[in-house]
N, C-alpha and C positions, 0 to 999 in steps of 0.2 A: 393143831390142836385136835381137830376132829379126827384126823387120821389116827392119832395116839388112843383117842377116847373108843374110836370103833375096834383097833387092835385089842385094847382091854377088855371091851364087850365080849368079843369072840374067845379071848383067852380065859375070862372068867366062866364063860359058859360051858367050857370042856369039862368032861366027865372025867373022874379017876385021877385030878391032878392034885397034889397034896404038898404043903410045905410045912416042915416043923417049926415052929418058933421058939426061938431060944431067950431064955432071960437076958437082960441087957447086963453085962459085966461093968465092973467099974471103969471109969475113963482112965486111959493109960497115955502119959506124955512120953513118947519113946525118941523125942528129938526129932520130929518129922517136919521139914520146911520145904515149901515149894515157892519159887519166885519166876517172873518173867520178864521180858524186855522185849518190846517190838522191834529195838535195833539189834538185838542180839539173838536172844532164843529163851530157853527153859532150864533152870536150875532147880535141882532137888537134892536134898540132904536127908538122908535115915541115919541116925546117930553117928557114926564116923565115917560113914561111906557118904558119897557123892556122885552125882551124874549131871552132866550138862548136854544140851542139845541145841546145836546152833540152826537157826531158821535158814531155809532156802530162799534165795532171793525174790522166788516167786510165790511165797506163801500166803500173802495178804492179797485177797481178793475182795470184790464186793460184800460177800457173806461172812468174811472172818475179820475179826479186829480183837482188842486187848482181852475183852471177856471171853472169846472162843479161845484165844491162847491160854488165858489163866484155866480154863476148863479142860482143857488139854494136858496142862500140868499135873492137874489133880488126877487126872485120868491115868496118866503114866505113873504118878505116885502110887496108885492103887494097885497097878501091874507089879510092881515092885513087892508090894505088901503082899500079893497073892503069892508070888514067887518065893517068899520068905516062909509061905505056909499059915500065916496071920488068917485066922477066921473066928467067929463068934466073939469079934471084940469090938471094943468103941475105943478110936483113936483121937487124939487131938493134933489136928495138923495147924501148924504155924504159918500163916500166909495172909498177903494182902489182897486178897481174892474175893472181897465182898461184893464185888460186882457180878462173880458167877454164882454166888449163893443167893443173894437177897435181892438184885435188881430185876424188876419185871421184864418179862421179854421184850416187851416194846422199846425198854431202854437200852437193853443189851440182846439185840437179836441174835439168833444162831440158827435160823431156819434151815438151810439146807445144809449144814455142818454139824449138827449136833453130835453129840459122843453117846455116852451111856444112857441119856434120855433116850434114845431112839431104841425101842425093843427089838429091832432086827439085830442092831448090835448086842445088848445086853442080854441076849437069850441065850448065849453059849454057855457050854457047862462048866467054864473055869469061873464063873461069878462065886465068889464066896462071900458070906455075910459079914463084911466089914464095915461097920457103921464109923462116921466120922463127925467131929465137931471141928470147925474152922476157927480158929482165933485171930481176929484182925489185928495184925502188928505194923506199926510204921513201917516206912520204906527203910529206915536207917536200922532198924531192929532186925529185919528179915534177911 
């Protein structure tokens, strides 16, 4: 956490950096679903299209768990949305990843394998402003 705070301190201290704030558009339900299984992998649905990613047999190391995997699923979904050209929108994602969203880091640690929360990764030019609201759905609905 201190590393992130130090990064932000330096970033916010830079001169001449601006970012346009866009008004929040209405929430859209585009049929976005993300689900994971530690025994198989990741499944993503966007409207009538789907993608699946099977896990490598060596995916699970000490710093990776189901919370990490669910975060990877949401991260992959955002990459698909960026490729579709979506930006400045607020989207509903149907998922059972409440652990990724709401559980404190002490319960769902992701220390060395963080994704977009790592400033070094999320600093790229391709990051679009796509907001999301995740709706927790039961395992049999997802």
